[in-house]
Every structure is written in C-alpha cells, then in structure tokens.
PyMOL Python script that loads the backbone (N, CA, C, O; Angstrom):
from pymol import cmd

cmd.read_pdbstr("""\
ATOM      1  N   MET A   1     -11.711  -4.595 -10.994  1.00  0.00           N
ATOM      2  CA  MET A   1     -10.564  -4.006 -11.999  1.00  0.00           C
ATOM      3  C   MET A   1     -11.563  -3.535 -13.275  1.00  0.00           C
ATOM      4  O   MET A   1     -12.528  -4.193 -13.664  1.00  0.00           O
ATOM      5  N   GLY A   2     -11.110  -2.237 -13.844  1.00  0.00           N
ATOM      6  CA  GLY A   2     -11.186  -1.927 -14.677  1.00  0.00           C
ATOM      7  C   GLY A   2     -10.305  -2.113 -16.359  1.00  0.00           C
ATOM      8  O   GLY A   2      -9.784  -3.045 -16.972  1.00  0.00           O
ATOM      9  N   GLN A   3     -10.513  -0.749 -16.575  1.00  0.00           N
ATOM     10  CA  GLN A   3      -9.757  -0.784 -17.740  1.00  0.00           C
ATOM     11  C   GLN A   3      -8.576  -0.337 -17.648  1.00  0.00           C
ATOM     12  O   GLN A   3      -8.286   0.588 -16.889  1.00  0.00           O
ATOM     13  N   LEU A   4      -7.826  -0.873 -18.330  1.00  0.00           N
ATOM     14  CA  LEU A   4      -5.986  -0.730 -18.024  1.00  0.00           C
ATOM     15  C   LEU A   4      -5.698   0.963 -18.286  1.00  0.00           C
ATOM     16  O   LEU A   4      -5.920   1.253 -19.461  1.00  0.00           O
ATOM     17  N   GLN A   5      -5.405   1.735 -17.731  1.00  0.00           N
ATOM     18  CA  GLN A   5      -5.507   3.412 -17.504  1.00  0.00           C
ATOM     19  C   GLN A   5      -3.673   3.794 -17.537  1.00  0.00           C
ATOM     20  O   GLN A   5      -2.915   2.838 -17.375  1.00  0.00           O
ATOM     21  N   CYS A   6      -3.322   4.614 -17.662  1.00  0.00           N
ATOM     22  CA  CYS A   6      -2.027   4.969 -17.147  1.00  0.00           C
ATOM     23  C   CYS A   6      -2.007   4.794 -15.429  1.00  0.00           C
ATOM     24  O   CYS A   6      -1.152   4.165 -14.806  1.00  0.00           O
ATOM     25  N   ARG A   7      -2.968   5.391 -14.946  1.00  0.00           N
ATOM     26  CA  ARG A   7      -2.810   5.249 -13.149  1.00  0.00           C
ATOM     27  C   ARG A   7      -2.744   4.035 -12.579  1.00  0.00           C
ATOM     28  O   ARG A   7      -2.054   3.616 -11.649  1.00  0.00           O
ATOM     29  N   LYS A   8      -3.715   3.425 -13.396  1.00  0.00           N
ATOM     30  CA  LYS A   8      -3.380   1.615 -13.173  1.00  0.00           C
ATOM     31  C   LYS A   8      -2.108   0.760 -13.124  1.00  0.00           C
ATOM     32  O   LYS A   8      -1.866  -0.255 -12.472  1.00  0.00           O
ATOM     33  N   THR A   9      -1.192   1.611 -14.195  1.00  0.00           N
ATOM     34  CA  THR A   9      -0.057   1.037 -14.227  1.00  0.00           C
ATOM     35  C   THR A   9       0.757   1.094 -12.929  1.00  0.00           C
ATOM     36  O   THR A   9       1.609   0.269 -12.598  1.00  0.00           O
ATOM     37  N   ASP A  10       0.381   2.179 -12.240  1.00  0.00           N
ATOM     38  CA  ASP A  10       1.022   1.852 -10.837  1.00  0.00           C
ATOM     39  C   ASP A  10       0.935   1.165 -10.017  1.00  0.00           C
ATOM     40  O   ASP A  10       1.736   1.137  -9.082  1.00  0.00           O
ATOM     41  N   HIS A  11      -0.313   0.223 -10.161  1.00  0.00           N
ATOM     42  CA  HIS A  11      -0.865  -0.399  -9.306  1.00  0.00           C
ATOM     43  C   HIS A  11       0.114  -1.659  -9.695  1.00  0.00           C
ATOM     44  O   HIS A  11       1.114  -1.807  -8.992  1.00  0.00           O
ATOM     45  N   LEU A  12      -0.110  -2.556 -10.753  1.00  0.00           N
ATOM     46  CA  LEU A  12       0.349  -3.357 -11.098  1.00  0.00           C
ATOM     47  C   LEU A  12       2.143  -3.508 -10.917  1.00  0.00           C
ATOM     48  O   LEU A  12       2.794  -4.551 -10.856  1.00  0.00           O
ATOM     49  N   VAL A  13       2.674  -1.971 -10.855  1.00  0.00           N
ATOM     50  CA  VAL A  13       3.924  -2.183 -10.484  1.00  0.00           C
ATOM     51  C   VAL A  13       4.590  -2.122  -9.705  1.00  0.00           C
ATOM     52  O   VAL A  13       5.812  -2.260  -9.743  1.00  0.00           O
ATOM     53  N   GLU A  14       3.368  -1.722  -8.114  1.00  0.00           N
ATOM     54  CA  GLU A  14       3.513  -2.083  -6.627  1.00  0.00           C
ATOM     55  C   GLU A  14       3.279  -3.740  -6.968  1.00  0.00           C
ATOM     56  O   GLU A  14       4.261  -4.260  -6.437  1.00  0.00           O
ATOM     57  N   LEU A  15       2.852  -4.314  -7.295  1.00  0.00           N
ATOM     58  CA  LEU A  15       2.166  -5.739  -7.093  1.00  0.00           C
ATOM     59  C   LEU A  15       3.830  -6.882  -7.202  1.00  0.00           C
ATOM     60  O   LEU A  15       4.415  -7.801  -6.631  1.00  0.00           O
ATOM     61  N   PHE A  16       3.912  -5.969  -8.352  1.00  0.00           N
ATOM     62  CA  PHE A  16       5.184  -6.461  -8.680  1.00  0.00           C
ATOM     63  C   PHE A  16       6.632  -6.627  -7.588  1.00  0.00           C
ATOM     64  O   PHE A  16       7.431  -7.562  -7.528  1.00  0.00           O
ATOM     65  N   ALA A  17       6.580  -5.099  -6.649  1.00  0.00           N
ATOM     66  CA  ALA A  17       7.434  -4.890  -6.092  1.00  0.00           C
ATOM     67  C   ALA A  17       7.251  -5.273  -4.733  1.00  0.00           C
ATOM     68  O   ALA A  17       8.084  -4.901  -3.906  1.00  0.00           O
ATOM     69  N   ARG A  18       6.037  -6.137  -4.303  1.00  0.00           N
ATOM     70  CA  ARG A  18       5.822  -7.320  -3.199  1.00  0.00           C
ATOM     71  C   ARG A  18       5.886  -8.317  -3.592  1.00  0.00           C
ATOM     72  O   ARG A  18       5.808  -8.693  -4.761  1.00  0.00           O
ATOM     73  N   GLU A  19       6.090  -9.084  -2.346  1.00  0.00           N
ATOM     74  CA  GLU A  19       5.974 -10.903  -2.521  1.00  0.00           C
ATOM     75  C   GLU A  19       4.767 -11.082  -2.687  1.00  0.00           C
ATOM     76  O   GLU A  19       4.081 -10.951  -1.673  1.00  0.00           O
ATOM     77  N   LYS A  20       4.078 -11.430  -3.946  1.00  0.00           N
ATOM     78  CA  LYS A  20       2.800 -12.068  -3.760  1.00  0.00           C
ATOM     79  C   LYS A  20       2.928 -13.520  -4.606  1.00  0.00           C
ATOM     80  O   LYS A  20       3.977 -13.973  -5.066  1.00  0.00           O
ATOM     81  N   PRO A  21       1.404 -14.219  -4.706  1.00  0.00           N
ATOM     82  CA  PRO A  21       1.414 -14.992  -5.001  1.00  0.00           C
ATOM     83  C   PRO A  21       1.844 -14.927  -6.784  1.00  0.00           C
ATOM     84  O   PRO A  21       1.297 -14.000  -7.380  1.00  0.00           O
ATOM     85  N   GLU A  22       2.520 -15.596  -7.405  1.00  0.00           N
ATOM     86  CA  GLU A  22       2.864 -15.176  -9.095  1.00  0.00           C
ATOM     87  C   GLU A  22       0.906 -15.396  -9.870  1.00  0.00           C
ATOM     88  O   GLU A  22       0.318 -14.637 -10.640  1.00  0.00           O
ATOM     89  N   ALA A  23       0.526 -16.424  -9.379  1.00  0.00           N
ATOM     90  CA  ALA A  23      -0.764 -16.736  -9.983  1.00  0.00           C
ATOM     91  C   ALA A  23      -1.773 -15.191  -9.351  1.00  0.00           C
ATOM     92  O   ALA A  23      -2.842 -15.016  -9.936  1.00  0.00           O
ATOM     93  N   MET A  24      -1.530 -14.523  -8.610  1.00  0.00           N
ATOM     94  CA  MET A  24      -2.025 -12.712  -8.353  1.00  0.00           C
ATOM     95  C   MET A  24      -2.083 -12.136  -9.365  1.00  0.00           C
ATOM     96  O   MET A  24      -3.041 -11.753 -10.036  1.00  0.00           O
ATOM     97  N   ILE A  25      -0.314 -12.016  -9.576  1.00  0.00           N
ATOM     98  CA  ILE A  25       0.057 -10.881 -10.168  1.00  0.00           C
ATOM     99  C   ILE A  25       0.011 -11.582 -11.896  1.00  0.00           C
ATOM    100  O   ILE A  25       0.108 -10.848 -12.879  1.00  0.00           O
ATOM    101  N   VAL A  26      -0.112 -12.725 -11.972  1.00  0.00           N
ATOM    102  CA  VAL A  26      -0.159 -13.425 -13.579  1.00  0.00           C
ATOM    103  C   VAL A  26      -1.722 -12.935 -14.123  1.00  0.00           C
ATOM    104  O   VAL A  26      -1.869 -12.684 -15.319  1.00  0.00           O
ATOM    105  N   TYR A  27      -3.102 -12.794 -12.975  1.00  0.00           N
ATOM    106  CA  TYR A  27      -4.227 -12.856 -13.522  1.00  0.00           C
ATOM    107  C   TYR A  27      -4.308 -11.727 -13.358  1.00  0.00           C
ATOM    108  O   TYR A  27      -5.322 -11.528 -14.027  1.00  0.00           O
ATOM    109  N   VAL A  28      -4.053 -10.843 -13.007  1.00  0.00           N
ATOM    110  CA  VAL A  28      -4.221  -9.312 -12.493  1.00  0.00           C
ATOM    111  C   VAL A  28      -3.735  -8.667 -13.909  1.00  0.00           C
ATOM    112  O   VAL A  28      -4.551  -7.905 -14.426  1.00  0.00           O
ATOM    113  N   ILE A  29      -2.726  -8.840 -14.475  1.00  0.00           N
ATOM    114  CA  ILE A  29      -1.782  -8.658 -15.691  1.00  0.00           C
ATOM    115  C   ILE A  29      -2.476  -9.221 -16.688  1.00  0.00           C
ATOM    116  O   ILE A  29      -2.328  -8.566 -17.719  1.00  0.00           O
ATOM    117  N   LEU A  30      -3.043  -9.983 -16.801  1.00  0.00           N
ATOM    118  CA  LEU A  30      -3.534 -10.363 -17.835  1.00  0.00           C
ATOM    119  C   LEU A  30      -4.984 -10.458 -18.068  1.00  0.00           C
ATOM    120  O   LEU A  30      -5.384 -10.954 -19.121  1.00  0.00           O
ATOM    121  N   HIS A  31      -5.889  -9.983 -17.089  1.00  0.00           N
ATOM    122  CA  HIS A  31      -6.815  -9.542 -17.502  1.00  0.00           C
ATOM    123  C   HIS A  31      -6.996  -7.990 -17.649  1.00  0.00           C
ATOM    124  O   HIS A  31      -7.857  -7.445 -18.339  1.00  0.00           O
ATOM    125  N   GLU A  32      -5.883  -7.270 -16.761  1.00  0.00           N
ATOM    126  CA  GLU A  32      -5.892  -5.411 -17.622  1.00  0.00           C
ATOM    127  C   GLU A  32      -5.407  -5.742 -19.182  1.00  0.00           C
ATOM    128  O   GLU A  32      -5.770  -5.006 -20.099  1.00  0.00           O
ATOM    129  N   LEU A  33      -4.620  -6.820 -19.399  1.00  0.00           N
ATOM    130  CA  LEU A  33      -4.072  -7.063 -20.792  1.00  0.00           C
ATOM    131  C   LEU A  33      -5.579  -7.310 -21.557  1.00  0.00           C
ATOM    132  O   LEU A  33      -5.842  -6.631 -22.550  1.00  0.00           O
ATOM    133  N   THR A  34      -6.301  -8.054 -21.178  1.00  0.00           N
ATOM    134  CA  THR A  34      -7.485  -7.869 -22.086  1.00  0.00           C
ATOM    135  C   THR A  34      -8.494  -7.023 -22.406  1.00  0.00           C
ATOM    136  O   THR A  34      -9.426  -7.235 -23.181  1.00  0.00           O
ATOM    137  N   HIS A  35      -8.179  -5.727 -21.551  1.00  0.00           N
ATOM    138  CA  HIS A  35      -9.260  -5.165 -21.410  1.00  0.00           C
ATOM    139  C   HIS A  35      -8.072  -4.208 -22.492  1.00  0.00           C
ATOM    140  O   HIS A  35      -7.987  -3.063 -22.047  1.00  0.00           O
ATOM    141  N   LEU A  36      -7.638  -4.308 -23.104  1.00  0.00           N
ATOM    142  CA  LEU A  36      -7.082  -3.765 -24.461  1.00  0.00           C
ATOM    143  C   LEU A  36      -7.670  -4.186 -25.585  1.00  0.00           C
ATOM    144  O   LEU A  36      -7.677  -3.447 -26.570  1.00  0.00           O
ATOM    145  N   ILE A  37      -8.243  -5.413 -25.615  1.00  0.00           N
ATOM    146  CA  ILE A  37      -8.789  -5.536 -26.308  1.00  0.00           C
ATOM    147  C   ILE A  37     -10.547  -5.674 -26.421  1.00  0.00           C
ATOM    148  O   ILE A  37     -11.229  -5.700 -27.446  1.00  0.00           O
ATOM    149  N   SER A  38     -10.919  -5.739 -25.211  1.00  0.00           N
ATOM    150  CA  SER A  38     -12.379  -5.662 -24.956  1.00  0.00           C
ATOM    151  C   SER A  38     -12.309  -4.784 -23.365  1.00  0.00           C
ATOM    152  O   SER A  38     -11.992  -5.351 -22.319  1.00  0.00           O
ATOM    153  N   PRO A  39     -12.665  -3.350 -23.461  1.00  0.00           N
ATOM    154  CA  PRO A  39     -13.119  -2.619 -22.206  1.00  0.00           C
ATOM    155  C   PRO A  39     -13.918  -2.978 -21.268  1.00  0.00           C
ATOM    156  O   PRO A  39     -13.799  -2.565 -20.114  1.00  0.00           O
ATOM    157  N   ARG A  40     -14.934  -3.884 -21.697  1.00  0.00           N
ATOM    158  CA  ARG A  40     -15.869  -4.257 -20.820  1.00  0.00           C
ATOM    159  C   ARG A  40     -16.077  -6.190 -20.361  1.00  0.00           C
ATOM    160  O   ARG A  40     -15.785  -7.045 -21.197  1.00  0.00           O
ATOM    161  N   HIS A  41     -16.515  -6.503 -19.196  1.00  0.00           N
ATOM    162  CA  HIS A  41     -16.522  -7.829 -18.972  1.00  0.00           C
ATOM    163  C   HIS A  41     -17.272  -8.124 -19.701  1.00  0.00           C
ATOM    164  O   HIS A  41     -18.276  -8.055 -18.993  1.00  0.00           O
ATOM    165  N   ASP A  42     -17.782  -8.584 -21.135  1.00  0.00           N
ATOM    166  CA  ASP A  42     -18.173  -9.094 -21.845  1.00  0.00           C
ATOM    167  C   ASP A  42     -18.108 -10.222 -22.134  1.00  0.00           C
ATOM    168  O   ASP A  42     -17.331 -10.918 -21.480  1.00  0.00           O
ATOM    169  N   GLN A  43     -18.910 -10.849 -23.239  1.00  0.00           N
ATOM    170  CA  GLN A  43     -18.294 -12.129 -23.673  1.00  0.00           C
ATOM    171  C   GLN A  43     -17.224 -11.964 -24.822  1.00  0.00           C
ATOM    172  O   GLN A  43     -17.153 -13.067 -25.364  1.00  0.00           O
ATOM    173  N   ARG A  44     -16.644 -11.370 -25.235  1.00  0.00           N
ATOM    174  CA  ARG A  44     -15.563 -11.027 -25.894  1.00  0.00           C
ATOM    175  C   ARG A  44     -14.359 -11.224 -24.867  1.00  0.00           C
ATOM    176  O   ARG A  44     -13.457 -12.058 -24.948  1.00  0.00           O
ATOM    177  N   PHE A  45     -14.572 -10.193 -23.818  1.00  0.00           N
ATOM    178  CA  PHE A  45     -13.701 -10.777 -22.873  1.00  0.00           C
ATOM    179  C   PHE A  45     -13.200 -12.012 -22.588  1.00  0.00           C
ATOM    180  O   PHE A  45     -12.083 -12.528 -22.629  1.00  0.00           O
ATOM    181  N   THR A  46     -14.587 -12.450 -22.209  1.00  0.00           N
ATOM    182  CA  THR A  46     -14.437 -13.949 -21.620  1.00  0.00           C
ATOM    183  C   THR A  46     -13.740 -14.513 -22.655  1.00  0.00           C
ATOM    184  O   THR A  46     -12.577 -14.733 -22.319  1.00  0.00           O
ATOM    185  N   ALA A  47     -14.065 -14.936 -24.133  1.00  0.00           N
ATOM    186  CA  ALA A  47     -13.203 -15.132 -24.667  1.00  0.00           C
ATOM    187  C   ALA A  47     -12.027 -15.596 -25.032  1.00  0.00           C
ATOM    188  O   ALA A  47     -11.615 -16.719 -25.325  1.00  0.00           O
ATOM    189  N   VAL A  48     -11.540 -14.518 -24.966  1.00  0.00           N
ATOM    190  CA  VAL A  48     -10.139 -13.916 -25.212  1.00  0.00           C
ATOM    191  C   VAL A  48      -9.424 -14.566 -24.083  1.00  0.00           C
ATOM    192  O   VAL A  48      -8.412 -15.215 -24.347  1.00  0.00           O
ATOM    193  N   LEU A  49     -10.047 -14.415 -22.230  1.00  0.00           N
ATOM    194  CA  LEU A  49      -9.729 -14.979 -21.466  1.00  0.00           C
ATOM    195  C   LEU A  49      -9.307 -16.603 -21.754  1.00  0.00           C
ATOM    196  O   LEU A  49      -8.353 -17.353 -21.958  1.00  0.00           O
ATOM    197  N   ASP A  50     -10.585 -16.553 -21.626  1.00  0.00           N
ATOM    198  CA  ASP A  50     -10.941 -18.536 -21.968  1.00  0.00           C
ATOM    199  C   ASP A  50      -9.687 -19.320 -22.921  1.00  0.00           C
ATOM    200  O   ASP A  50      -9.159 -20.426 -22.803  1.00  0.00           O
ATOM    201  N   ARG A  51      -9.484 -18.180 -23.921  1.00  0.00           N
ATOM    202  CA  ARG A  51      -8.582 -19.005 -25.195  1.00  0.00           C
ATOM    203  C   ARG A  51      -7.049 -18.587 -24.482  1.00  0.00           C
ATOM    204  O   ARG A  51      -6.127 -19.348 -24.774  1.00  0.00           O
ATOM    205  N   GLU A  52      -6.834 -17.803 -23.864  1.00  0.00           N
ATOM    206  CA  GLU A  52      -5.124 -17.624 -23.747  1.00  0.00           C
ATOM    207  C   GLU A  52      -4.646 -18.000 -22.120  1.00  0.00           C
ATOM    208  O   GLU A  52      -3.517 -18.212 -21.678  1.00  0.00           O
ATOM    209  N   VAL A  53      -5.969 -17.990 -21.434  1.00  0.00           N
ATOM    210  CA  VAL A  53      -5.469 -18.822 -20.039  1.00  0.00           C
ATOM    211  C   VAL A  53      -6.734 -19.529 -19.598  1.00  0.00           C
ATOM    212  O   VAL A  53      -7.384 -18.908 -18.757  1.00  0.00           O
ATOM    213  N   PRO A  54      -7.101 -20.411 -19.893  1.00  0.00           N
ATOM    214  CA  PRO A  54      -7.934 -21.500 -20.043  1.00  0.00           C
ATOM    215  C   PRO A  54      -7.882 -21.679 -18.416  1.00  0.00           C
ATOM    216  O   PRO A  54      -9.081 -21.873 -18.220  1.00  0.00           O
ATOM    217  N   ARG A  55      -7.314 -21.736 -17.205  1.00  0.00           N
ATOM    218  CA  ARG A  55      -7.488 -21.735 -15.753  1.00  0.00           C
ATOM    219  C   ARG A  55      -7.809 -20.357 -15.302  1.00  0.00           C
ATOM    220  O   ARG A  55      -7.292 -20.186 -14.198  1.00  0.00           O
ATOM    221  N   TRP A  56      -8.611 -19.045 -15.807  1.00  0.00           N
ATOM    222  CA  TRP A  56      -8.056 -18.119 -15.055  1.00  0.00           C
ATOM    223  C   TRP A  56      -9.660 -17.922 -14.248  1.00  0.00           C
ATOM    224  O   TRP A  56      -9.802 -17.075 -13.365  1.00  0.00           O
ATOM    225  N   ARG A  57     -10.784 -18.816 -14.692  1.00  0.00           N
ATOM    226  CA  ARG A  57     -11.719 -18.704 -13.413  1.00  0.00           C
ATOM    227  C   ARG A  57     -10.575 -19.449 -11.938  1.00  0.00           C
ATOM    228  O   ARG A  57     -10.248 -19.173 -10.784  1.00  0.00           O
ATOM    229  N   ASN A  58     -10.412 -20.182 -12.668  1.00  0.00           N
ATOM    230  CA  ASN A  58      -9.884 -20.918 -11.128  1.00  0.00           C
ATOM    231  C   ASN A  58      -8.752 -19.632 -10.688  1.00  0.00           C
ATOM    232  O   ASN A  58      -9.390 -19.089  -9.786  1.00  0.00           O
ATOM    233  N   MET A  59      -8.066 -19.221 -10.755  1.00  0.00           N
ATOM    234  CA  MET A  59      -7.531 -18.094 -10.824  1.00  0.00           C
ATOM    235  C   MET A  59      -8.403 -17.223 -10.054  1.00  0.00           C
ATOM    236  O   MET A  59      -8.361 -17.129  -8.827  1.00  0.00           O
ATOM    237  N   ARG A  60      -9.466 -16.372 -11.080  1.00  0.00           N
ATOM    238  CA  ARG A  60     -10.237 -15.789 -10.462  1.00  0.00           C
ATOM    239  C   ARG A  60     -10.819 -15.968  -9.114  1.00  0.00           C
ATOM    240  O   ARG A  60     -10.822 -15.219  -8.138  1.00  0.00           O
ATOM    241  N   LYS A  61     -11.317 -17.161  -9.306  1.00  0.00           N
ATOM    242  CA  LYS A  61     -11.919 -17.683  -7.543  1.00  0.00           C
ATOM    243  C   LYS A  61     -11.146 -17.826  -6.705  1.00  0.00           C
ATOM    244  O   LYS A  61     -11.164 -16.966  -5.825  1.00  0.00           O
ATOM    245  N   TRP A  62     -10.323 -18.737  -6.608  1.00  0.00           N
ATOM    246  CA  TRP A  62      -8.976 -18.189  -5.488  1.00  0.00           C
ATOM    247  C   TRP A  62      -8.598 -17.200  -5.166  1.00  0.00           C
ATOM    248  O   TRP A  62      -8.264 -17.280  -3.984  1.00  0.00           O
ATOM    249  N   LEU A  63      -8.358 -15.694  -5.781  1.00  0.00           N
ATOM    250  CA  LEU A  63      -8.271 -14.728  -5.689  1.00  0.00           C
ATOM    251  C   LEU A  63      -9.284 -13.759  -4.780  1.00  0.00           C
ATOM    252  O   LEU A  63      -9.004 -12.977  -3.871  1.00  0.00           O
ATOM    253  N   ASN A  64     -10.683 -14.143  -5.427  1.00  0.00           N
ATOM    254  CA  ASN A  64     -11.915 -13.600  -4.293  1.00  0.00           C
ATOM    255  C   ASN A  64     -12.170 -13.911  -3.408  1.00  0.00           C
ATOM    256  O   ASN A  64     -13.123 -13.390  -2.829  1.00  0.00           O
ATOM    257  N   THR A  65     -11.269 -15.170  -2.715  1.00  0.00           N
ATOM    258  CA  THR A  65     -11.213 -15.920  -1.479  1.00  0.00           C
ATOM    259  C   THR A  65     -10.064 -14.873  -0.621  1.00  0.00           C
ATOM    260  O   THR A  65     -10.163 -14.819   0.605  1.00  0.00           O
ATOM    261  N   LEU A  66      -9.243 -14.251  -1.162  1.00  0.00           N
ATOM    262  CA  LEU A  66      -8.294 -13.948  -0.377  1.00  0.00           C
ATOM    263  C   LEU A  66      -9.158 -12.506   0.842  1.00  0.00           C
ATOM    264  O   LEU A  66     -10.162 -11.803   0.726  1.00  0.00           O
ATOM    265  N   PRO A  67      -8.674 -12.575   1.321  1.00  0.00           N
ATOM    266  CA  PRO A  67      -8.859 -11.040   2.528  1.00  0.00           C
ATOM    267  C   PRO A  67      -8.197 -10.114   1.526  1.00  0.00           C
ATOM    268  O   PRO A  67      -7.499 -10.536   0.604  1.00  0.00           O
ATOM    269  N   LEU A  68      -8.463  -8.769   1.762  1.00  0.00           N
ATOM    270  CA  LEU A  68      -8.078  -7.765   1.303  1.00  0.00           C
ATOM    271  C   LEU A  68      -6.441  -7.762   1.950  1.00  0.00           C
ATOM    272  O   LEU A  68      -5.619  -6.977   1.478  1.00  0.00           O
ATOM    273  N   GLU A  69      -6.221  -8.325   2.612  1.00  0.00           N
ATOM    274  CA  GLU A  69      -4.974  -7.493   3.580  1.00  0.00           C
ATOM    275  C   GLU A  69      -3.913  -8.221   2.283  1.00  0.00           C
ATOM    276  O   GLU A  69      -2.841  -7.745   1.907  1.00  0.00           O
ATOM    277  N   ALA A  70      -4.520  -9.386   1.806  1.00  0.00           N
ATOM    278  CA  ALA A  70      -3.431 -10.005   0.959  1.00  0.00           C
ATOM    279  C   ALA A  70      -3.325  -9.072  -0.238  1.00  0.00           C
ATOM    280  O   ALA A  70      -2.269  -9.208  -0.855  1.00  0.00           O
ATOM    281  N   TRP A  71      -4.238  -8.078  -0.755  1.00  0.00           N
ATOM    282  CA  TRP A  71      -3.604  -7.404  -1.996  1.00  0.00           C
ATOM    283  C   TRP A  71      -2.955  -6.307  -1.275  1.00  0.00           C
ATOM    284  O   TRP A  71      -1.954  -6.049  -1.944  1.00  0.00           O
ATOM    285  N   ILE A  72      -3.002  -5.449  -0.165  1.00  0.00           N
ATOM    286  CA  ILE A  72      -2.421  -4.123   0.684  1.00  0.00           C
ATOM    287  C   ILE A  72      -1.979  -5.093   1.444  1.00  0.00           C
ATOM    288  O   ILE A  72      -2.530  -6.119   1.844  1.00  0.00           O
ATOM    289  N   ASP A  73      -0.160  -4.354   1.723  1.00  0.00           N
ATOM    290  CA  ASP A  73      -0.074  -4.657   3.083  1.00  0.00           C
ATOM    291  C   ASP A  73       0.137  -3.563   4.270  1.00  0.00           C
ATOM    292  O   ASP A  73       0.201  -3.930   5.443  1.00  0.00           O
TER     293      ASP A  73
END
""", "prot")
cmd.dss("prot")
cmd.show_as("cartoon", "prot")
cmd.util.cbc("prot")
cmd.orient("prot")
C-alpha cells in the first residue's frame, strides 16, 4: 500500500463492491487515510494508527496471511 492517490480510490471503491471481510476493508481504508497525515510508513504513521486503531497490527497480520485470491476475485 502506498500513498493515497486518485487512482487508489478506484481500488477502494472496488473493495466495497465485493463481499470482503469488514476488517479487511476497514484496515485498508484506515491505512490509506493515515497516509494523509504521514505519507510514509514511519513512526508518525504508526503512532496515528496506534492511537486511532489499537488493533491495527492484528488486522495487518491477519490480512498478510490471506492468499492473493482474497484480494482479487
């Protein structure tokens, strides 16, 4: 995941259109919104996620275990 850009919004909308676990959608959206505050995955970025979504590391860990097919149909 990179910085939130116009072309990325197409991917986010596409996630809404598919039946995905809510945690997946929530994490992706929160991750991308956090890039509005900090464009890099730096200490500020993780501090914002820690404050706003205390369980974000668990969500990321779970999502990273999913096969690619879970993201694309």
